[in-house]
Structures are given as C-alpha cells and as structure tokens.
ChimeraX commands (.cxc) that place a marker at each C-alpha (Angstrom):
marker #1 position 29.60,17.06,125.47 radius 0.5
marker #1 position 29.92,19.13,128.68 radius 0.5
marker #1 position 30.18,22.71,128.78 radius 0.5
marker #1 position 33.59,22.63,130.38 radius 0.5
marker #1 position 34.99,20.47,127.45 radius 0.5
marker #1 position 33.44,22.79,125.00 radius 0.5
marker #1 position 35.19,25.63,126.86 radius 0.5
marker #1 position 38.53,23.68,126.81 radius 0.5
marker #1 position 38.18,23.12,123.00 radius 0.5
marker #1 position 37.29,26.79,122.45 radius 0.5
marker #1 position 40.27,27.94,124.48 radius 0.5
marker #1 position 42.70,25.64,122.54 radius 0.5
marker #1 position 41.42,27.02,119.36 radius 0.5
marker #1 position 41.72,30.47,120.62 radius 0.5
marker #1 position 45.45,29.70,121.37 radius 0.5
marker #1 position 45.82,28.44,117.78 radius 0.5
marker #1 position 47.19,25.08,118.81 radius 0.5
marker #1 position 49.63,26.54,121.33 radius 0.5
marker #1 position 48.44,24.18,124.14 radius 0.5
marker #1 position 47.88,21.20,121.94 radius 0.5
marker #1 position 50.61,18.72,122.09 radius 0.5
marker #1 position 52.87,18.75,119.13 radius 0.5
marker #1 position 52.95,15.61,116.80 radius 0.5
marker #1 position 54.75,12.82,118.55 radius 0.5
marker #1 position 58.46,13.42,118.26 radius 0.5
marker #1 position 61.59,12.77,120.28 radius 0.5
marker #1 position 62.27,15.16,123.05 radius 0.5
marker #1 position 64.61,17.85,121.25 radius 0.5
marker #1 position 65.82,19.67,124.09 radius 0.5
marker #1 position 66.72,19.27,127.62 radius 0.5
marker #1 position 65.71,21.15,130.80 radius 0.5
marker #1 position 65.37,24.72,131.19 radius 0.5
marker #1 position 68.55,26.57,131.94 radius 0.5
marker #1 position 69.00,29.10,134.71 radius 0.5
marker #1 position 69.23,32.09,132.23 radius 0.5
marker #1 position 66.02,30.96,130.62 radius 0.5
marker #1 position 64.22,30.66,133.89 radius 0.5
marker #1 position 65.43,34.08,134.90 radius 0.5
marker #1 position 64.25,35.44,131.71 radius 0.5
marker #1 position 60.69,33.76,132.04 radius 0.5
marker #1 position 60.29,35.32,135.40 radius 0.5
marker #1 position 61.10,38.73,134.19 radius 0.5
marker #1 position 58.89,38.45,131.23 radius 0.5
marker #1 position 56.20,37.17,133.49 radius 0.5
marker #1 position 56.34,40.06,135.77 radius 0.5
marker #1 position 56.61,42.68,132.82 radius 0.5
marker #1 position 53.66,41.13,131.15 radius 0.5
marker #1 position 51.56,41.49,134.40 radius 0.5
marker #1 position 52.54,45.18,134.55 radius 0.5
marker #1 position 52.05,46.03,130.94 radius 0.5
marker #1 position 50.32,43.10,128.87 radius 0.5
marker #1 position 49.82,45.52,125.93 radius 0.5
marker #1 position 53.30,46.86,125.73 radius 0.5
marker #1 position 54.93,47.12,122.12 radius 0.5
marker #1 position 57.00,43.98,122.48 radius 0.5
marker #1 position 54.41,42.06,124.80 radius 0.5
marker #1 position 53.21,39.86,121.96 radius 0.5
marker #1 position 56.70,38.51,121.03 radius 0.5
marker #1 position 57.64,37.97,124.82 radius 0.5
marker #1 position 54.44,36.16,125.66 radius 0.5
marker #1 position 54.90,33.98,122.41 radius 0.5
marker #1 position 58.47,33.08,123.67 radius 0.5
marker #1 position 57.63,32.22,127.18 radius 0.5
marker #1 position 54.56,30.13,126.21 radius 0.5
marker #1 position 56.56,28.31,123.54 radius 0.5
marker #1 position 59.38,27.81,126.04 radius 0.5
marker #1 position 56.85,26.25,128.53 radius 0.5
marker #1 position 55.69,23.92,125.84 radius 0.5
marker #1 position 59.14,22.93,124.86 radius 0.5
marker #1 position 60.90,22.42,128.14 radius 0.5
marker #1 position 60.53,19.00,129.89 radius 0.5
marker #1 position 61.04,20.29,133.60 radius 0.5
marker #1 position 58.05,22.71,133.94 radius 0.5
marker #1 position 54.47,21.59,133.29 radius 0.5
marker #1 position 51.58,24.17,133.71 radius 0.5
marker #1 position 48.17,22.47,134.01 radius 0.5
marker #1 position 45.51,24.79,132.49 radius 0.5
marker #1 position 42.01,25.02,133.79 radius 0.5
marker #1 position 40.10,27.96,132.35 radius 0.5
marker #1 position 36.97,27.70,134.44 radius 0.5
marker #1 position 38.55,30.28,136.54 radius 0.5
marker #1 position 37.60,32.94,133.88 radius 0.5
marker #1 position 33.98,32.08,133.49 radius 0.5
marker #1 position 32.49,32.86,130.05 radius 0.5
marker #1 position 35.14,34.35,127.96 radius 0.5
marker #1 position 34.45,37.46,125.99 radius 0.5
marker #1 position 34.53,37.57,122.25 radius 0.5
marker #1 position 38.05,38.14,121.14 radius 0.5
marker #1 position 39.70,40.47,120.92 radius 0.5
marker #1 position 37.38,42.36,123.25 radius 0.5
marker #1 position 38.56,42.12,126.73 radius 0.5
marker #1 position 41.99,40.96,125.50 radius 0.5
marker #1 position 40.97,37.52,126.77 radius 0.5
marker #1 position 43.99,35.84,125.09 radius 0.5
marker #1 position 46.59,37.82,126.84 radius 0.5
marker #1 position 44.86,37.49,130.15 radius 0.5
marker #1 position 44.31,33.77,129.91 radius 0.5
marker #1 position 47.85,33.15,128.72 radius 0.5
marker #1 position 49.04,35.42,131.69 radius 0.5
marker #1 position 47.69,32.82,134.18 radius 0.5
marker #1 position 49.96,30.20,132.48 radius 0.5
marker #1 position 52.97,32.33,132.31 radius 0.5
marker #1 position 52.50,33.71,136.02 radius 0.5
marker #1 position 51.94,29.90,137.23 radius 0.5
marker #1 position 55.21,29.11,135.57 radius 0.5
marker #1 position 56.95,32.16,137.18 radius 0.5
marker #1 position 55.64,31.05,140.60 radius 0.5
marker #1 position 57.04,27.63,140.26 radius 0.5
marker #1 position 60.48,28.90,139.30 radius 0.5
marker #1 position 60.44,31.51,142.29 radius 0.5
marker #1 position 59.09,29.03,144.61 radius 0.5
marker #1 position 60.42,25.57,143.85 radius 0.5
marker #1 position 59.38,24.17,147.22 radius 0.5
marker #1 position 55.88,24.87,146.09 radius 0.5
marker #1 position 56.21,23.53,142.51 radius 0.5
marker #1 position 53.83,20.55,143.23 radius 0.5
marker #1 position 51.37,22.75,145.12 radius 0.5
marker #1 position 48.36,22.97,142.66 radius 0.5
marker #1 position 46.48,25.32,144.83 radius 0.5
marker #1 position 49.37,27.78,145.40 radius 0.5
marker #1 position 50.42,27.71,141.59 radius 0.5
marker #1 position 46.80,28.32,140.52 radius 0.5
marker #1 position 46.27,31.22,142.85 radius 0.5
marker #1 position 49.49,32.79,141.83 radius 0.5
marker #1 position 48.66,32.37,138.27 radius 0.5
marker #1 position 45.32,33.85,138.72 radius 0.5
marker #1 position 46.70,36.78,140.64 radius 0.5
marker #1 position 49.10,37.51,137.81 radius 0.5
marker #1 position 46.02,37.34,135.35 radius 0.5
marker #1 position 44.09,39.69,137.57 radius 0.5
marker #1 position 46.99,42.24,137.67 radius 0.5
marker #1 position 47.35,41.99,133.82 radius 0.5
marker #1 position 43.64,42.47,133.48 radius 0.5
marker #1 position 43.93,45.66,135.55 radius 0.5
marker #1 position 46.79,47.02,133.46 radius 0.5
marker #1 position 44.71,46.37,130.39 radius 0.5
marker #1 position 41.89,48.35,131.78 radius 0.5
marker #1 position 44.14,51.43,132.51 radius 0.5
marker #1 position 44.88,51.45,128.77 radius 0.5
marker #1 position 41.65,50.12,127.36 radius 0.5
marker #1 position 38.56,50.66,129.58 radius 0.5
marker #1 position 36.35,49.25,127.05 radius 0.5
marker #1 position 37.87,45.80,127.89 radius 0.5
marker #1 position 35.87,45.47,131.09 radius 0.5
marker #1 position 35.23,41.65,131.92 radius 0.5
marker #1 position 32.41,41.36,134.46 radius 0.5
marker #1 position 33.56,38.02,135.72 radius 0.5
marker #1 position 37.16,39.21,136.36 radius 0.5
marker #1 position 35.84,42.23,138.20 radius 0.5
marker #1 position 33.97,39.89,140.56 radius 0.5
marker #1 position 37.32,37.90,140.98 radius 0.5
marker #1 position 39.02,41.38,141.99 radius 0.5
marker #1 position 36.31,41.82,144.51 radius 0.5
marker #1 position 36.78,38.34,145.90 radius 0.5
marker #1 position 40.59,39.04,146.20 radius 0.5
marker #1 position 39.82,42.29,148.15 radius 0.5
marker #1 position 37.45,40.47,150.48 radius 0.5
marker #1 position 40.04,37.59,151.12 radius 0.5
marker #1 position 37.75,35.05,149.32 radius 0.5
marker #1 position 39.86,34.41,146.23 radius 0.5
marker #1 position 41.83,31.51,147.64 radius 0.5
marker #1 position 38.44,29.77,148.35 radius 0.5
marker #1 position 37.25,30.35,144.87 radius 0.5
marker #1 position 40.53,28.75,143.49 radius 0.5
marker #1 position 40.28,25.78,145.78 radius 0.5
marker #1 position 36.68,25.04,144.57 radius 0.5
marker #1 position 37.48,25.77,140.96 radius 0.5
marker #1 position 40.55,23.53,141.20 radius 0.5
marker #1 position 38.30,20.57,142.53 radius 0.5
marker #1 position 35.67,21.27,139.81 radius 0.5
marker #1 position 38.34,21.12,137.07 radius 0.5
marker #1 position 39.57,17.89,138.56 radius 0.5
marker #1 position 36.09,16.38,138.37 radius 0.5
marker #1 position 35.55,17.70,134.89 radius 0.5
marker #1 position 38.79,15.97,133.89 radius 0.5
marker #1 position 37.77,12.71,135.43 radius 0.5
marker #1 position 34.29,12.73,133.86 radius 0.5
marker #1 position 35.22,13.71,130.30 radius 0.5
marker #1 position 35.20,11.22,127.50 radius 0.5
marker #1 position 38.49,9.65,126.59 radius 0.5
marker #1 position 38.49,11.44,123.14 radius 0.5
marker #1 position 38.17,14.96,124.51 radius 0.5
marker #1 position 40.55,17.59,123.87 radius 0.5
marker #1 position 42.39,18.89,126.85 radius 0.5
marker #1 position 44.01,22.42,127.20 radius 0.5
marker #1 position 47.28,21.85,128.78 radius 0.5
marker #1 position 50.70,23.16,128.41 radius 0.5
marker #1 position 53.19,20.28,128.00 radius 0.5
marker link #1:1,2 radius 0.2
marker link #1:2,3 radius 0.2
marker link #1:3,4 radius 0.2
marker link #1:4,5 radius 0.2
marker link #1:5,6 radius 0.2
marker link #1:6,7 radius 0.2
marker link #1:7,8 radius 0.2
marker link #1:8,9 radius 0.2
marker link #1:9,10 radius 0.2
marker link #1:10,11 radius 0.2
marker link #1:11,12 radius 0.2
marker link #1:12,13 radius 0.2
marker link #1:13,14 radius 0.2
marker link #1:14,15 radius 0.2
marker link #1:15,16 radius 0.2
marker link #1:16,17 radius 0.2
marker link #1:17,18 radius 0.2
marker link #1:18,19 radius 0.2
marker link #1:19,20 radius 0.2
marker link #1:20,21 radius 0.2
marker link #1:21,22 radius 0.2
marker link #1:22,23 radius 0.2
marker link #1:23,24 radius 0.2
marker link #1:24,25 radius 0.2
marker link #1:25,26 radius 0.2
marker link #1:26,27 radius 0.2
marker link #1:27,28 radius 0.2
marker link #1:28,29 radius 0.2
marker link #1:29,30 radius 0.2
marker link #1:30,31 radius 0.2
marker link #1:31,32 radius 0.2
marker link #1:32,33 radius 0.2
marker link #1:33,34 radius 0.2
marker link #1:34,35 radius 0.2
marker link #1:35,36 radius 0.2
marker link #1:36,37 radius 0.2
marker link #1:37,38 radius 0.2
marker link #1:38,39 radius 0.2
marker link #1:39,40 radius 0.2
marker link #1:40,41 radius 0.2
marker link #1:41,42 radius 0.2
marker link #1:42,43 radius 0.2
marker link #1:43,44 radius 0.2
marker link #1:44,45 radius 0.2
marker link #1:45,46 radius 0.2
marker link #1:46,47 radius 0.2
marker link #1:47,48 radius 0.2
marker link #1:48,49 radius 0.2
marker link #1:49,50 radius 0.2
marker link #1:50,51 radius 0.2
marker link #1:51,52 radius 0.2
marker link #1:52,53 radius 0.2
marker link #1:53,54 radius 0.2
marker link #1:54,55 radius 0.2
marker link #1:55,56 radius 0.2
marker link #1:56,57 radius 0.2
marker link #1:57,58 radius 0.2
marker link #1:58,59 radius 0.2
marker link #1:59,60 radius 0.2
marker link #1:60,61 radius 0.2
marker link #1:61,62 radius 0.2
marker link #1:62,63 radius 0.2
marker link #1:63,64 radius 0.2
marker link #1:64,65 radius 0.2
marker link #1:65,66 radius 0.2
marker link #1:66,67 radius 0.2
marker link #1:67,68 radius 0.2
marker link #1:68,69 radius 0.2
marker link #1:69,70 radius 0.2
marker link #1:70,71 radius 0.2
marker link #1:71,72 radius 0.2
marker link #1:72,73 radius 0.2
marker link #1:73,74 radius 0.2
marker link #1:74,75 radius 0.2
marker link #1:75,76 radius 0.2
marker link #1:76,77 radius 0.2
marker link #1:77,78 radius 0.2
marker link #1:78,79 radius 0.2
marker link #1:79,80 radius 0.2
marker link #1:80,81 radius 0.2
marker link #1:81,82 radius 0.2
marker link #1:82,83 radius 0.2
marker link #1:83,84 radius 0.2
marker link #1:84,85 radius 0.2
marker link #1:85,86 radius 0.2
marker link #1:86,87 radius 0.2
marker link #1:87,88 radius 0.2
marker link #1:88,89 radius 0.2
marker link #1:89,90 radius 0.2
marker link #1:90,91 radius 0.2
marker link #1:91,92 radius 0.2
marker link #1:92,93 radius 0.2
marker link #1:93,94 radius 0.2
marker link #1:94,95 radius 0.2
marker link #1:95,96 radius 0.2
marker link #1:96,97 radius 0.2
marker link #1:97,98 radius 0.2
marker link #1:98,99 radius 0.2
marker link #1:99,100 radius 0.2
marker link #1:100,101 radius 0.2
marker link #1:101,102 radius 0.2
marker link #1:102,103 radius 0.2
marker link #1:103,104 radius 0.2
marker link #1:104,105 radius 0.2
marker link #1:105,106 radius 0.2
marker link #1:106,107 radius 0.2
marker link #1:107,108 radius 0.2
marker link #1:108,109 radius 0.2
marker link #1:109,110 radius 0.2
marker link #1:110,111 radius 0.2
marker link #1:111,112 radius 0.2
marker link #1:112,113 radius 0.2
marker link #1:113,114 radius 0.2
marker link #1:114,115 radius 0.2
marker link #1:115,116 radius 0.2
marker link #1:116,117 radius 0.2
marker link #1:117,118 radius 0.2
marker link #1:118,119 radius 0.2
marker link #1:119,120 radius 0.2
marker link #1:120,121 radius 0.2
marker link #1:121,122 radius 0.2
marker link #1:122,123 radius 0.2
marker link #1:123,124 radius 0.2
marker link #1:124,125 radius 0.2
marker link #1:125,126 radius 0.2
marker link #1:126,127 radius 0.2
marker link #1:127,128 radius 0.2
marker link #1:128,129 radius 0.2
marker link #1:129,130 radius 0.2
marker link #1:130,131 radius 0.2
marker link #1:131,132 radius 0.2
marker link #1:132,133 radius 0.2
marker link #1:133,134 radius 0.2
marker link #1:134,135 radius 0.2
marker link #1:135,136 radius 0.2
marker link #1:136,137 radius 0.2
marker link #1:137,138 radius 0.2
marker link #1:138,139 radius 0.2
marker link #1:139,140 radius 0.2
marker link #1:140,141 radius 0.2
marker link #1:141,142 radius 0.2
marker link #1:142,143 radius 0.2
marker link #1:143,144 radius 0.2
marker link #1:144,145 radius 0.2
marker link #1:145,146 radius 0.2
marker link #1:146,147 radius 0.2
marker link #1:147,148 radius 0.2
marker link #1:148,149 radius 0.2
marker link #1:149,150 radius 0.2
marker link #1:150,151 radius 0.2
marker link #1:151,152 radius 0.2
marker link #1:152,153 radius 0.2
marker link #1:153,154 radius 0.2
marker link #1:154,155 radius 0.2
marker link #1:155,156 radius 0.2
marker link #1:156,157 radius 0.2
marker link #1:157,158 radius 0.2
marker link #1:158,159 radius 0.2
marker link #1:159,160 radius 0.2
marker link #1:160,161 radius 0.2
marker link #1:161,162 radius 0.2
marker link #1:162,163 radius 0.2
marker link #1:163,164 radius 0.2
marker link #1:164,165 radius 0.2
marker link #1:165,166 radius 0.2
marker link #1:166,167 radius 0.2
marker link #1:167,168 radius 0.2
marker link #1:168,169 radius 0.2
marker link #1:169,170 radius 0.2
marker link #1:170,171 radius 0.2
marker link #1:171,172 radius 0.2
marker link #1:172,173 radius 0.2
marker link #1:173,174 radius 0.2
marker link #1:174,175 radius 0.2
marker link #1:175,176 radius 0.2
marker link #1:176,177 radius 0.2
marker link #1:177,178 radius 0.2
marker link #1:178,179 radius 0.2
marker link #1:179,180 radius 0.2
marker link #1:180,181 radius 0.2
marker link #1:181,182 radius 0.2
marker link #1:182,183 radius 0.2
marker link #1:183,184 radius 0.2
marker link #1:184,185 radius 0.2
marker link #1:185,186 radius 0.2
marker link #1:186,187 radius 0.2
marker link #1:187,188 radius 0.2
view
C-alpha cells in the first residue's frame, strides 16, 4: 500500500470517522442556508485566530459536521500538505488539519466565483491552517511542527503557491494510482 494511502487512512482514523461517508442513506437535508454560511465563515476565522479557545472544539465539530451534511459544499481533502503528522495530541495536528478543511469551505463561501478553483481553495485552506498553527504556537510553544515551519518560510518567500500546485498535482496522481478499495479522506 502506498505511503499516501496509509497517511489517508491514518488521517481518517484521526478524525474518528468524521471524514468517512456515512452509511448509505437518503439525503436528509437541503442546501446550506445563508445564515449557516455566515456562521461557518465566522467560525472559520475565529478558529484561525484562536484554535484553542474554550469553545473551539464545539465550533470546529459543528462546522465539520455541517460540511459533511450539506450537499452544496464539498471540500476535497489532501493531507500531503502537512508532511508527516506529529503524534497526536502533540502539535495539535487534528485542529490544524481540520482548519484546512474549514478555511477551504469559508473561502468557497466568500469567493463563489472561485468555488471550483482547486488551487485557490487549497491555497486558502493551507493559509488558514498555517494561521491557526501560528496561533497555537503563541499558546503552546512545545507544539512546534517542523514541516509547518518550512511552509511558513515558503509563504514568506512567495513560494507557497508553487508548493500547493505541486502537492495538488501529486494528490491527484496518488488518487488515480490507488487501489479501488483504498479508503479516501474526503468531506462529503
């Protein structure tokens, strides 16, 4: 099994099934409402600023479940952006990787004209995750994650967009090469 497939399975387990499709069932709800979208964007930005806030876990769980439940926003997840994940909970890897999903959804809501631009969505999602990571470090300096430090350096040098582009291509190739029975980490 390819390393990326193992990583995808590990991430899916890390999220405790949040990103695995629910058992086959009829769609139980319609598209998101304007109020829900506004709340999701607000929560996304709050979590970028303070991912360890007292109520952050509940807000994060709400927006992730909302993304899973609604039929009109789909966030494709590729965790290759994060390199080797640190052992949980060290590094707050769960909060940071989920932030990429949440920030990606917020970007799609705020920029509906770019809702199909995978590059722009992934870039915005990764920027949100990096912002959350930097906020985590202010509260918990022991959570340093070397790979994310390198990504911050790339961002500062103007090279992050190229990294996102290459990683996005790699994720697409990995998806095409995987066995048909491989589990995918994707929000539905």
